[in-house]
DOVEX-432860 format. One line per 4 residues: number of its first residue (from 1); their letters; for each residue x, y, z of N, C-alpha, C. Coordinates in nm, 4 decimals, decimal comma, always signed. Example, Ala and Ser with C-alpha at 12.3 -4.5 7.8 and 13.67 -1.06 7.14 Angstrom:
residues 2
1) as) +1,3190:-0,5690:+0,7800:+1,2300:-0,4500:+0,7800:+1,3200:-0,3300:+0,7800  +1,2850:-0,2250:+0,7080:+1,3670:-0,1060:+0,7140:+1,2900:+0,0030:+0,7870;
This chain:
residues 169
1) mlqr) +0,0901:-0,1259:+0,0073:-0,0033:+0,0007:-0,0006:+0,0878:+0,1251:+0,0146  +0,0356:+0,2236:-0,0437:+0,1077:+0,3666:-0,0596:+0,1357:+0,4060:+0,0805  +0,2754:+0,4366:+0,0955:+0,3230:+0,4888:+0,2296:+0,3693:+0,6316:+0,2390  +0,3555:+0,6906:+0,1141:+0,4002:+0,8371:+0,1414:+0,3193:+0,9246:+0,0179;
5) ldfe) +0,3068:+1,0402:+0,0414:+0,2215:+1,0969:-0,0626:+0,2786:+1,2540:-0,0858  +0,4288:+1,2562:-0,1208:+0,4764:+1,3647:-0,1601:+0,4944:+1,3746:-0,3055  +0,3945:+1,3394:-0,3885:+0,3975:+1,3519:-0,5369:+0,2691:+1,3727:-0,5672  +0,2422:+1,4148:-0,6975:+0,0918:+1,4517:-0,7369:+0,0257:+1,3263:-0,7886;
9) pvff) -0,0631:+1,2640:-0,7259:-0,1073:+1,1513:-0,7955:-0,1941:+1,1570:-0,9162  -0,1859:+1,0749:-0,9853:-0,2599:+1,0580:-1,1123:-0,4020:+0,9851:-1,0973  -0,4966:+1,0358:-1,1275:-0,6399:+0,9656:-1,0765:-0,6896:+0,9020:-1,2240  -0,7145:+0,7802:-1,2371:-0,7824:+0,7094:-1,3430:-0,9363:+0,7157:-1,3173;
13) apfv) -1,0017:+0,7174:-1,4330:-1,1479:+0,7192:-1,4293:-1,2113:+0,6011:-1,4912  -1,2725:+0,5115:-1,4156:-1,2603:+0,5272:-1,2664:-1,1427:+0,4514:-1,2018  -1,1079:+0,4692:-1,0862:-1,0229:+0,3826:-1,0126:-1,0531:+0,2564:-1,0103  -0,9304:+0,1703:-1,0627:-0,9408:+0,0238:-1,0492:-0,8679:-0,0518:-0,9580;
17) ssam) -0,9216:-0,1264:-0,8708:-0,8586:-0,1798:-0,7574:-0,7577:-0,3012:-0,7916  -0,6722:-0,3367:-0,7059:-0,5796:-0,4543:-0,7244:-0,6866:-0,5824:-0,7293  -0,6416:-0,6838:-0,7943:-0,7006:-0,8105:-0,8032:-0,7285:-0,8784:-0,6545  -0,8416:-0,9331:-0,6270:-0,8671:-0,9918:-0,5130:-0,9197:-1,1276:-0,5302;
21) tvep) -0,9045:-1,2082:-0,4288:-0,9473:-1,3562:-0,4548:-1,0630:-1,3905:-0,3407  -1,1792:-1,4362:-0,3707:-1,2733:-1,4811:-0,2866:-1,2117:-1,5990:-0,2141  -1,2302:-1,5832:-0,0862:-1,1530:-1,6800:+0,0146:-1,2557:-1,7931:+0,0417  -1,2039:-1,9222:+0,0542:-1,3057:-2,0305:+0,0629:-1,3820:-2,0216:+0,2021;
25) gwid) -1,3264:-1,9613:+0,3071:-1,4095:-1,9265:+0,4360:-1,4891:-1,8273:+0,4445  -1,5157:-1,7545:+0,3191:-1,6267:-1,6719:+0,3004:-1,7535:-1,7115:+0,2577  -1,7320:-1,8350:+0,2025:-1,8544:-1,8958:+0,1363:-1,9669:-1,9525:+0,2500  -2,0813:-1,9178:+0,2334:-2,2105:-1,9471:+0,3186:-2,2813:-2,0700:+0,2871;
29) yngh) -2,3645:-2,1109:+0,3560:-2,4384:-2,2453:+0,3594:-2,5050:-2,2419:+0,2141  -2,5281:-2,1363:+0,1522:-2,5905:-2,1358:+0,0146:-2,4945:-2,1634:-0,0888  -2,3652:-2,1827:-0,0757:-2,2670:-2,2025:-0,1595:-2,2071:-2,1082:-0,2341  -2,2364:-1,9734:-0,1819:-2,1831:-1,8646:-0,2493:-2,1153:-1,7542:-0,1480;
33) lnma) -2,0716:-1,6625:-0,1873:-1,9833:-1,5638:-0,1153:-2,1107:-1,4806:-0,0370  -2,0711:-1,4867:+0,0977:-2,1678:-1,4463:+0,1926:-2,1887:-1,2757:+0,1833  -2,2991:-1,2259:+0,2127:-2,3084:-1,0964:+0,1786:-2,2303:-0,9994:+0,2438  -2,1767:-1,0442:+0,3646:-2,0760:-0,9519:+0,4456:-1,9587:-0,9314:+0,3688;
37) yynv) -1,9088:-1,0321:+0,2926:-1,7749:-1,0477:+0,2453:-1,7801:-0,9527:+0,0852  -1,8973:-0,9419:+0,0471:-1,8862:-0,8523:-0,0695:-1,8524:-0,6986:-0,0086  -1,8964:-0,6647:+0,1162:-1,8615:-0,5309:+0,1665:-1,7108:-0,5427:+0,2084  -1,6486:-0,6506:+0,2489:-1,5057:-0,6648:+0,2692:-1,4301:-0,6240:+0,1465;
41) lidr) -1,4807:-0,7063:+0,0381:-1,3922:-0,6769:-0,0849:-1,4157:-0,5094:-0,1137  -1,5264:-0,4766:-0,1399:-1,5544:-0,3399:-0,1742:-1,4610:-0,2450:-0,0709  -1,4633:-0,2635:+0,0755:-1,4025:-0,1825:+0,1504:-1,2492:-0,1813:+0,1500  -1,1867:-0,2963:+0,1143:-1,0428:-0,3098:+0,0694:-1,0218:-0,2217:-0,0551;
45) svde) -1,0967:-0,2223:-0,1383:-1,0716:-0,1273:-0,2569:-1,0926:+0,0176:-0,2369  -1,1897:+0,0509:-0,1257:-1,2155:+0,1793:-0,1072:-1,0762:+0,2424:-0,0442  -1,0234:+0,1700:+0,0551:-0,8872:+0,1857:+0,1317:-0,7906:+0,2139:+0,0241  -0,7739:+0,1352:-0,0897:-0,6821:+0,1496:-0,1882:-0,6845:+0,2820:-0,2624;
49) afal) -0,8424:+0,2915:-0,3081:-0,8555:+0,4241:-0,3759:-0,8019:+0,5492:-0,2832  -0,8849:+0,5600:-0,1752:-0,8724:+0,6906:-0,0882:-0,7224:+0,7056:-0,0292  -0,6419:+0,6038:-0,0381:-0,5021:+0,6224:+0,0027:-0,4340:+0,7248:-0,1067  -0,4999:+0,7366:-0,2233:-0,4268:+0,8143:-0,3215:-0,4634:+0,9627:-0,2916;
53) vglg) -0,5604:+0,9990:-0,2212:-0,5921:+1,1214:-0,1898:-0,5423:+1,1823:-0,0425  -0,4670:+1,0727:+0,0003:-0,4113:+1,0889:+0,1457:-0,4769:+1,0574:+0,2587  -0,5929:+0,9598:+0,2370:-0,6515:+0,8961:+0,3464:-0,6459:+0,7595:+0,3928  -0,5185:+0,7044:+0,3755:-0,4842:+0,5747:+0,4363:-0,4439:+0,5538:+0,5559;
57) peyv) -0,3833:+0,4534:+0,5907:-0,3532:+0,4117:+0,7316:-0,2426:+0,5175:+0,7882  -0,1626:+0,5746:+0,7062:-0,0680:+0,6659:+0,7621:-0,1281:+0,7911:+0,7884  -0,2432:+0,8282:+0,7323:-0,3170:+0,9452:+0,7637:-0,3883:+0,9368:+0,8952  -0,4239:+0,8264:+0,9365:-0,4819:+0,8003:+1,0701:-0,3981:+0,8116:+1,1725;
61) kdrg) -0,2715:+0,7442:+1,1634:-0,1468:+0,7528:+1,2459:-0,1021:+0,8807:+1,2610  -0,0766:+0,9549:+1,1622:+0,0017:+1,0825:+1,1647:-0,0696:+1,1955:+1,1992  -0,2197:+1,1986:+1,1567:-0,3017:+1,3144:+1,1769:-0,4178:+1,2790:+1,2856  -0,4291:+1,1539:+1,2928:-0,5227:+1,1333:+1,3988:-0,7052:+1,1500:+1,3486;
65) hsff) -0,7019:+1,1400:+1,2188:-0,8231:+1,1496:+1,1619:-0,8422:+1,0334:+1,0686  -0,9815:+1,0023:+1,0237:-0,9946:+0,8906:+0,9322:-1,1503:+0,9209:+0,8878  -1,1969:+0,8286:+0,7939:-1,3260:+0,8626:+0,7477:-1,3871:+0,7222:+0,7728  -1,5338:+0,7438:+0,8062:-1,6281:+0,6490:+0,8442:-1,7245:+0,6383:+0,7569;
69) taea) -1,7768:+0,5279:+0,7255:-1,8950:+0,4924:+0,6281:-2,0274:+0,5391:+0,7212  -2,1114:+0,6371:+0,6786:-2,2235:+0,6530:+0,7464:-2,3567:+0,6031:+0,6918  -2,3366:+0,5767:+0,5645:-2,4654:+0,5150:+0,4971:-2,3944:+0,4348:+0,3787  -2,4715:+0,3245:+0,3460:-2,4178:+0,2376:+0,2237:-2,5496:+0,1825:+0,1812;
73) hvry) -2,5577:+0,1739:+0,0364:-2,6673:+0,1061:-0,0320:-2,5952:-0,0163:-0,1225  -2,6019:-0,1326:-0,0904:-2,5542:-0,2420:-0,1569:-2,6518:-0,3210:-0,2424  -2,6043:-0,3370:-0,3689:-2,6957:-0,4346:-0,4480:-2,6121:-0,5724:-0,4994  -2,6694:-0,6763:-0,4642:-2,6214:-0,7940:-0,4848:-2,6623:-0,8455:-0,6201;
77) lrel) -2,5881:-0,8486:-0,7270:-2,6395:-0,8742:-0,8696:-2,6036:-1,0031:-0,9150  -2,4891:-1,0824:-0,8570:-2,4578:-1,2025:-0,9284:-2,3597:-1,2671:-0,8258  -2,3997:-1,4010:-0,8008:-2,3109:-1,4743:-0,7144:-2,1519:-1,4953:-0,7296  -2,0843:-1,4908:-0,6268:-1,9444:-1,5145:-0,6375:-1,9103:-1,6497:-0,5663;
81) hage) -1,8036:-1,7199:-0,6042:-1,7595:-1,8463:-0,5395:-1,6278:-1,8350:-0,5135  -1,5876:-1,9264:-0,4220:-1,4487:-1,9459:-0,3623:-1,3504:-1,9553:-0,5055  -1,2532:-1,8833:-0,4792:-1,1333:-1,8884:-0,5699:-1,1610:-1,7823:-0,6786  -1,2602:-1,7301:-0,6956:-1,2967:-1,6435:-0,8144:-1,2090:-1,4967:-0,7866;
85) tvrt) -1,1590:-1,4255:-0,9042:-1,0832:-1,3229:-0,8750:-1,1703:-1,1998:-0,9231  -1,1781:-1,0909:-0,8329:-1,2460:-0,9775:-0,8546:-1,1692:-0,8471:-0,8471  -1,2232:-0,7530:-0,9126:-1,1636:-0,6139:-0,8992:-1,2927:-0,5226:-0,8814  -1,2522:-0,4006:-0,8192:-1,3535:-0,3124:-0,7989:-1,3345:-0,1640:-0,8614;
89) tirl) -1,4218:-0,1012:-0,9314:-1,4032:+0,0299:-0,9536:-1,4616:+0,1149:-0,8616  -1,3751:+0,2308:-0,8252:-1,4388:+0,3473:-0,7553:-1,4550:+0,4665:-0,8290  -1,5601:+0,5344:-0,8145:-1,5816:+0,6650:-0,8644:-1,6374:+0,7702:-0,7615  -1,5649:+0,8555:-0,7450:-1,5911:+0,9656:-0,6678:-1,7074:+1,0517:-0,7364;
93) vdyd) -1,8266:+1,0477:-0,6451:-1,9423:+1,1005:-0,7064:-1,9490:+1,2588:-0,6706  -1,9076:+1,2916:-0,5384:-1,9218:+1,4353:-0,4894:-1,8545:+1,4363:-0,3504  -1,8206:+1,5463:-0,3066:-1,7577:+1,5721:-0,1607:-1,7876:+1,7021:-0,1175  -1,7650:+1,7278:-0,0033:-1,7634:+1,8572:+0,0541:-1,6632:+1,8718:+0,1737;
97) ekri) -1,6460:+1,9819:+0,2495:-1,5522:+1,9630:+0,3532:-1,5445:+1,8558:+0,4497  -1,6608:+1,7996:+0,4665:-1,6728:+1,6977:+0,5779:-1,7203:+1,5428:+0,5195  -1,7709:+1,5284:+0,3984:-1,8338:+1,4173:+0,3491:-1,7748:+1,3664:+0,1966  -1,7858:+1,2488:+0,1854:-1,7299:+1,1889:+0,0424:-1,8443:+1,0829:+0,0091;
101) hffa) -1,8977:+1,1258:-0,1066:-1,9928:+1,0388:-0,1601:-1,9302:+0,9580:-0,2859  -1,9243:+0,8205:-0,2823:-1,8681:+0,7410:-0,3920:-1,9532:+0,6280:-0,4201  -1,9099:+0,5649:-0,5353:-1,9858:+0,4461:-0,5907:-1,8929:+0,3381:-0,6365  -1,9222:+0,2232:-0,5782:-1,8337:+0,1110:-0,6183:-1,8914:-0,0007:-0,7001;
105) elyh) -1,8148:-0,0461:-0,7937:-1,8713:-0,1498:-0,8772:-1,7849:-0,2761:-0,8552  -1,8319:-0,3951:-0,8236:-1,7518:-0,5209:-0,8056:-1,7669:-0,6042:-0,9212  -1,6449:-0,6372:-0,9897:-1,6569:-0,7019:-1,1093:-1,5654:-0,8599:-1,0967  -1,6163:-0,9381:-1,1753:-1,5398:-1,0607:-1,1924:-1,4160:-1,0202:-1,2707;
109) aheg) -1,3126:-1,0333:-1,2353:-1,1865:-0,9938:-1,2955:-1,1641:-1,0500:-1,4410  -1,1862:-1,1744:-1,4472:-1,1579:-1,2468:-1,5914:-1,2772:-1,2477:-1,6812  -1,3966:-1,2459:-1,6315:-1,5116:-1,2612:-1,7217:-1,5794:-1,1158:-1,7384  -1,5617:-1,0268:-1,6528:-1,6010:-0,8695:-1,6647:-1,7451:-0,8549:-1,6314;
113) wmsa) -1,8160:-0,9463:-1,5728:-1,9423:-0,9278:-1,5185:-1,9381:-0,8438:-1,4081  -2,0524:-0,7792:-1,3682:-2,0704:-0,7076:-1,2532:-2,1203:-0,7930:-1,1370  -2,0795:-0,7928:-1,0334:-2,1409:-0,8818:-0,9123:-2,2273:-0,8086:-0,8064  -2,1720:-0,6864:-0,7939:-2,2430:-0,5993:-0,6903:-2,1903:-0,4511:-0,7022;
117) tseq) -2,2868:-0,3667:-0,6552:-2,2568:-0,2144:-0,6339:-2,2745:-0,1747:-0,4934  -2,2014:-0,0669:-0,4633:-2,2249:-0,0132:-0,3347:-2,2116:+0,1345:-0,3443  -2,3011:+0,2276:-0,2999:-2,3033:+0,3472:-0,3199:-2,2968:+0,4104:-0,1600  -2,1954:+0,4686:-0,1262:-2,1649:+0,5133:-0,0001:-2,1553:+0,6599:+0,0380;
121) malh) -2,1755:+0,6939:+0,1494:-2,1440:+0,8354:+0,2085:-2,0634:+0,8256:+0,3373  -1,9529:+0,8823:+0,3265:-1,8327:+0,8600:+0,4368:-1,8239:+1,0104:+0,5021  -1,7872:+1,0109:+0,6234:-1,7804:+1,1312:+0,7074:-1,6310:+1,1275:+0,7465  -1,5539:+1,2531:+0,7618:-1,4275:+1,2528:+0,8050:-1,4411:+1,2803:+0,9512;
125) vnma) -1,3793:+1,2061:+1,0265:-1,3751:+1,2014:+1,1797:-1,2493:+1,2237:+1,2356  -1,2626:+1,2888:+1,3507:-1,1534:+1,3214:+1,4327:-1,1550:+1,1895:+1,5376  -1,0405:+1,1223:+1,5324:-1,0432:+0,9809:+1,6077:-1,0538:+0,9965:+1,7555  -0,9855:+1,0948:+1,8181:-0,9962:+1,1408:+1,9642:-1,1439:+1,1689:+2,0058;
129) skkv) -1,1862:+1,2696:+1,9354:-1,3387:+1,3259:+1,9734:-1,4616:+1,2240:+1,9183  -1,4113:+1,1423:+1,8075:-1,5180:+1,0962:+1,7285:-1,6232:+1,1757:+1,6752  -1,5754:+1,3173:+1,6580:-1,6594:+1,4252:+1,6007:-1,6508:+1,4209:+1,4369  -1,7404:+1,4524:+1,3622:-1,7178:+1,5017:+1,2223:-1,6308:+1,6180:+1,2088;
133) valp) -1,5412:+1,6370:+1,1224:-1,4602:+1,7527:+1,1259:-1,4313:+1,7786:+0,9678  -1,3730:+1,8924:+0,9560:-1,3322:+1,9344:+0,8171:-1,2255:+1,8603:+0,7664  -1,2175:+1,8174:+0,6394:-1,0972:+1,7785:+0,5587:-0,9750:+1,8742:+0,5573  -0,8615:+1,8345:+0,5651:-0,7671:+1,9342:+0,5380:-0,7573:+1,9719:+0,4046;
137) ddvl) -0,6863:+2,0825:+0,3729:-0,6688:+2,1294:+0,2510:-0,5951:+2,0421:+0,1341  -0,4809:+1,9689:+0,1852:-0,4325:+1,8821:+0,0865:-0,5100:+1,7753:+0,0406  -0,5978:+1,7164:+0,1257:-0,6896:+1,6113:+0,0846:-0,7876:+1,6849:+0,0066  -0,8584:+1,7824:+0,0507:-0,9468:+1,8522:-0,0506:-0,8979:+1,8715:-0,1916;
141) drla) -0,7682:+1,9220:-0,2113:-0,7059:+1,9349:-0,3360:-0,7083:+1,8175:-0,4094  -0,6655:+1,7152:-0,3459:-0,6539:+1,5652:-0,4156:-0,8075:+1,5204:-0,4585  -0,8973:+1,5578:-0,3593:-1,0184:+1,5042:-0,4024:-1,0861:+1,5735:-0,5021  -1,0496:+1,7183:-0,5160:-1,0886:+1,7773:-0,6403:-1,0299:+1,7355:-0,7715;
145) amka) -0,9002:+1,6893:-0,7762:-0,8374:+1,6262:-0,8911:-0,9170:+1,4927:-0,9156  -0,9156:+1,4120:-0,8164:-1,0089:+1,2925:-0,8314:-1,1465:+1,3121:-0,9069  -1,2248:+1,4104:-0,8475:-1,3560:+1,4309:-0,8945:-1,3553:+1,4839:-1,0375  -1,2548:+1,5566:-1,0710:-1,2311:+1,6110:-1,1997:-1,2028:+1,5032:-1,3058;
149) ahaa) -1,1394:+1,4011:-1,2670:-1,1090:+1,2897:-1,3631:-1,2455:+1,2013:-1,3721  -1,3079:+1,1956:-1,2594:-1,4216:+1,1024:-1,2649:-1,5391:+1,1686:-1,3197  -1,5470:+1,2907:-1,3324:-1,6608:+1,3770:-1,3863:-1,6666:+1,3394:-1,5213  -1,5868:+1,2814:-1,5985:-1,6041:+1,2881:-1,7440:-1,6743:+1,1224:-1,7662;
153) lpap) -1,6835:+1,0493:-1,6396:-1,7581:+0,9163:-1,6619:-1,9058:+0,9351:-1,6639  -1,9794:+0,8531:-1,7357:-2,1314:+0,8826:-1,7175:-2,1850:+0,8278:-1,5831  -2,2784:+0,8743:-1,5643:-2,3336:+0,8488:-1,4070:-2,3878:+0,6992:-1,4111  -2,3422:+0,6327:-1,3063:-2,4024:+0,4944:-1,2996:-2,5419:+0,4824:-1,2855;
157) eaig) -2,6094:+0,3972:-1,3574:-2,7415:+0,3777:-1,3536:-2,8015:+0,3475:-1,2260  -2,7401:+0,3036:-1,1318:-2,7835:+0,2721:-1,0042:-2,7777:+0,3781:-0,9048  -2,7131:+0,4703:-0,9439:-2,6681:+0,5722:-0,8273:-2,8259:+0,6442:-0,7863  -2,8153:+0,6497:-0,6498:-2,9290:+0,7365:-0,5923:-3,0485:+0,6614:-0,5756;
161) rkig) -3,0362:+0,5233:-0,5949:-3,1622:+0,4268:-0,5741:-3,2013:+0,4229:-0,4470  -3,3357:+0,3947:-0,4126:-3,3735:+0,3756:-0,2805:-3,4420:+0,2365:-0,2676  -3,4546:+0,1730:-0,1563:-3,5355:+0,0498:-0,1494:-3,6847:+0,0982:-0,1228  -3,7819:+0,0269:-0,1627:-3,9123:+0,0629:-0,1464:-3,9812:-0,0600:-0,2290;
165) makr) -4,1250:-0,0603:-0,1604:-4,2103:-0,1629:-0,2396:-4,3217:-0,0730:-0,3200  -4,3334:-0,1005:-0,4286:-4,4540:-0,0313:-0,4879:-4,5793:-0,0845:-0,4588  -4,6844:-0,0059:-0,4338:-4,8120:-0,0550:-0,4048:-4,8734:-0,1294:-0,5164  -4,9129:-0,2510:-0,4934:-4,9914:-0,3190:-0,5869:-5,1476:-0,2761:-0,6038;
169) s) -5,1958:-0,2851:-0,7148:-5,3304:-0,2548:-0,7137:-5,4263:-0,3896:-0,7440;
């Protein structure tokens, strides 16, 4: 993982994670990846993506701040099985001084089909007080660069979806 940030990062649109493998211990009694581990795979990708803007483990250690997911909407689209390789794309949808809104898509790395999506809102938090606080200027500058790169992408069809049941007549 990235250990230093004294360079100007290049932001690909979208960010594409390292390859990850579905572990056998993550398979549930239905014979497929348990829903919790879709989130583990996506979370690992989010950590990788946001290390580029300066929000990695070193940020927590050196500055005493981190970012916490406050809300997530996950869609499970296709089963994954033990040993399959996946990658996640991450796109920054928006941000302000305290919040980061992003959208992740989990893909089978070799066959290219989408397995899951996750739309999330994260908050920047002071680890000592556990209060939401403003992001520092250097991180905001990198978020601006990431958003500019990701703005060229078409909006995901699933962004902003809500859960509900239409009334039947």
